[in-house]
N, C-alpha and C positions, 0 to 999 in steps of 0.2 A: 748733454748740452751740445748744440750745433757749433761747428767750426766754420769760420769764413776765411777762405783762402784769398790772398791778395797778391797781386803781381809783384809787389816789392818784398814779399815774405822772405825770399832767399837773401835779401840785402838788409834785413832788419837787424839793427845793432842795439836798439832800445825799445822797450815796450812798457806801457803802463795800462793797467786794467782796473777799472773802478766799477763796483756793483751799483745797480739801481735798486734800492730797497723800498718797500712799502710796508704799511702796518707796523711802524716802529721797528723796522729791521727784522720783521718776522718772515718776510717773503722777498726773494730776489726775483724781479721781473725782467731784468736785462743787465747787460754790462756795456760800459764804454771801453773800447779797446783801441788804444792809439799806439801806432808804431812809428819809428824813426829810423832812418839809415845813418844817423849820427850816434856814436857811442856815448852813453851817459847823457842823453839829450834832455831828460826830464828832471826838474828840480822839485824841492818840497813845495814851492809856490805853485808849480804846475799841478802837482797832486791836490793841493788845497783847492785850487780853482776847479779842477775836474770833479772833485768830490762835491763841491757846491752845485755844479751843474746837475750831477746825478741826484743830489738831494731834491732840487727843484723838480726834476722829472718824476721822482718818486712821490713827492708831496702833492704835485698838481697834475703832471702830465698823464698819469695812469689812472686818475679818478674815473675818467670817461670809459676806460677799458676794463673796469672792474668785472671780474668773472668768477663764479663760484669755484671753478677748477683751479684757480690761482690762489684760493684762500682769501679772496678779497670781498666775499659776500657781505661783510659788515662795514665796508667802506661806503660812506654816504656823503652827500654835499654838506650835511649837518656837522661833519667832522672838521670842517675848515674853520 
C-alpha cells in the first residue's frame, strides 16, 4: 500500500484511518486517513461520521470505477 507523506507528519499527535470497502466488505479500495496536531483529537462521534462517509464512497462512489483487477467485476448498477 502506498504511503502519502504530509508536511505536518512530524507534528501529528492523532490519526484516524478508515477503510473504504466494496462488495460487502470483501475488497478495500481505499482509506481515509486524517491527521491532527492535537493529542486525542478524534472522538467516537468522529469515527462514526468518517465511517459513514467511507460507506457512502464504497456503496456509490466506486461503482463507476469497477475494474476486474479489484475484484469488482460483479458490481453492476442493478445492485443498487
